[in-house]
N, C-alpha and C positions, 0 to 999 in steps of 0.2 A: 292743716290748721285744726286746732282743737275746737270741738263743738262749743265749748264754753266761750271761747274768744268770739266766735261768730254770733252767738246769742247776745253777748255783751254789746257788740257793735249794733245789732238790730235794735236792741232795747235802748241804746243811746240815741239813735237816729229817730226811732219811733217808740217813745216810752209807753210802757204798759199802763201807767197811771192816767194816760189821756183817754183811755177807752171808756165807753159808756158802762154804767154800773151793772147792766144785765149781761154784758158780753163775757166771753171766755177766751181771750187772746193769750198768746205766749207759746212756750215750748210744751208740747202736749204728748209727744211720743218719742222715745229713744233714750240713748245713753249720752249724757253730757260730756263724758270723757272720750267719746269716739273721735277719731281723726276724720275731718271732712275734706274731701278732695273735689267733689262735684255737687253743686246745688242745682236743684230743679225748681223753677218759679212757676207757679200755676195760680189760677183763680180759685179752683175747687179741687179738693183731693177726692176725685172720683175713682172708680175701679180702673178706668182707662188711664188716668194719671199715674196710679200706683204701678200698673203694668209697664207704662212708659219709663218710670223711674227705675224699675227693675231691669228693663231691657238696656237702658243707658248707663246702668251701674251708678246711679246717683246715690249719695249718702244722706242727703238732707233735702226735704221738700219744704219750700217756703210758699205758703198759700195765703190768699187774702182771707178766705173763710176758714175758721177753725174746724178741724175735723170732729172735735168733741164740743158739744154745746151743753148738753144736760148730763146730770149725774149718771154714772154707769155703775151698777151693783155687781156685775159679773162681766166676764169677757170670754165668750164661747163662739163657736162657729155656727150656732143656731140663728144668730142675728146678723143682718147684712153689714151693719156698721162695725160690730165687734169682729166679724170675719175679716174685714178690711184692716182693722187695727192689728189683728194677729198676723196678717200677711206682711205688714210693715215691720213688725217686730221680728218675724221669722227671717226677713231679708236685711235686718239691721239698718233700716232706713228711719231717720229722724223726721219728725213733722212739727212744723211751727205755723201758727196762724196769727195774722195781724188784725184784720177786721176794723173795728171802729177807731182804734188808736191810729191806724193808717188813714182812715177817713178824715180824722181831725187834723193830723199833722201834715199830710201830703196830698191827699186826693183832690182837694179843691184847687190847689196850684196846678196839678197835672191836667185837670179838666179845663181850667182857664187857658192854659197854654195851647191845648188842642183846638179850642174854639177861638183863640186869639182875642180873648177878652181883656180889655185895657182898664176899664173903669169899675174895678172891684169895690163893692161897698161893704163887704163883710160876709159872715156866714148866715145861713138860714136860721141856724140855732147855735148860739155861742156856747163854746165848751166851758164847763165848770172847773176844769183842771187848772191848777196854778203852775203847771210845768211850763217852762219857757218855750218849749216846742209848740204849745197850744195857744200861745199868746195871740189874741185877736182872731183866733180861728175857731172852728167848730164843725158842725155837720153841714155840708153843702156850701154854696156860695151864692151871692146876689151881685148882679152886675148890670150896668147900662149897656144896651146894644144899639146898633145903628138905627137912627130914626127912619121911619117910613117903610121898614121891611115887614112883610106879612108873615104870619105864623107858618104858612105853607112853604114860603121861601126859606125861612130859617130852619125848618125841618129838613130841607134838602141839604143845608149847610152842615147840620148835625150828622146826617148820613155820610157825607163826604169826610168830615173830620174824624169820624170813628170807624170808617170803612164798613158801614152797616148796609145790609140788603134792603131793610125797610124799617120804618118807625110808625107808630100810631099817633094820630093827632085827634084830640078832643077839642071841638070848637070849629068855627068857620075858618077855612083855610085863608080867606082874604083878610082876616082880622089883622090890623096893624098893631105891632108890639114895640115896646121900647125898653122894658125892664125884665130881666130874666132871673128866676130863682132855679138853682140846680141842686138836686140831691141824687147823686149816683146810687145805683142799687135800687132798693125799695123805698119809694117815697109816699106810698099810699096813706101812711099815718101822719104825714106832715103837710097835707094840703092847706090846712088853716094857717100853719106857720109860714108857708110859702106866700100865701095871700097877704098875710100881715106885713110882709116886707114891702108891699106895694107893687109886687111883680104882676105883670099881665100875661106872663107865660111861665109855666113850670116844666122844666126838663128833668125827667126822672125815669123810673121803671116800675113794673109790677102794679100798674094802675088798673083797677077793676072797673066794671061797667058803672056802678053807682058812684064810685069816687070820681070818675071822669065827668059824669053828669053834674055832680055837686060842684066841682071846680068851675065848670062852665057857668053854672047858675050864680057862682060867686063873682063872675066877671073875669075869670082867668082861664086861658087856654092851657092845654097840657100836651107836651110831646113825650110820648112813652118810647124810650129807646131800648127797653128791656133791661133786665137786671145785669146781664153780662155786658150790654152795650157800652156803658160808660165806665164801669168798674174795671174793664180790661186794661186800662192804663196802668194799673198796678203792676202788671207783668213786666213790661219793658222798663218801667221806672225802677223797680227793685233790682232787676237784672243789671241795669246800668250803674246803680248805686253800689252794689256789691263789687262789680268789676272795677269800678273806679278806686275803691278803697283796698281791694285785694286783687292786685293785677295777676297773681299767679293762680287764682281760684278759677276753676272751670264752672261757668254758670250757663245753664241751658234753660229753655222755656218750653212749655206745652200750652198751646192756645187751642182750646176745645171749641171755641165759638159758642154761639147761642145754643142752648140745650134743646130748642124746638125749631121746627121748620114750618114756614107758612106755605101751604099748597093750595 
């Protein structure tokens, strides 16, 4: 398959125009005329992911997080990121990042499925995009959950649903909850938005000491599943989506897991 055909498909399913204004999604490295035979789906394009792509002879890396965020004025081996870009180019591997356009178009649905959420009330923050793929969607989801469950019990459900070794909980574990706000990835800047939905528990990642205390003072518990914890749904979802539409395409994954260990 020609690389342009794959890009067109990706941008039809997950349009770039649905991304947040500060983001840098899309085709970031490679030759659009290259023939693509094997796609590697990852969350992050780390050194290990690049080495795995080389070892598996992948032609195209589809990542959730874009490998390039900020402007680059040069590309030399003196910088760790630029060195990684040079390695991709040297091995003729293309790289594409989706990030917030995926968050808007598909992330909420995938997380809701994992948690078996039925009463979805909308996003935590509504998308400003007019694209049909973003209609009624945005960053995160808000949903009713079963009455009478405690935040400690629900945290265990999250661990099971996403196969996590641990999660952090801010608030009394015995607190009864009934409305959930979810922002996969980093939600530390969206605590006020989550609280404004009427949620009494916020499921997200990257919550710091002060943000967690602030949320509890607002009357909202927090379950921190880590940045990787919820966003990992991207990997299998996009693998399945590509395989469904291109049955002859070889699609593989690399699941690095959480970048830190609790000891």
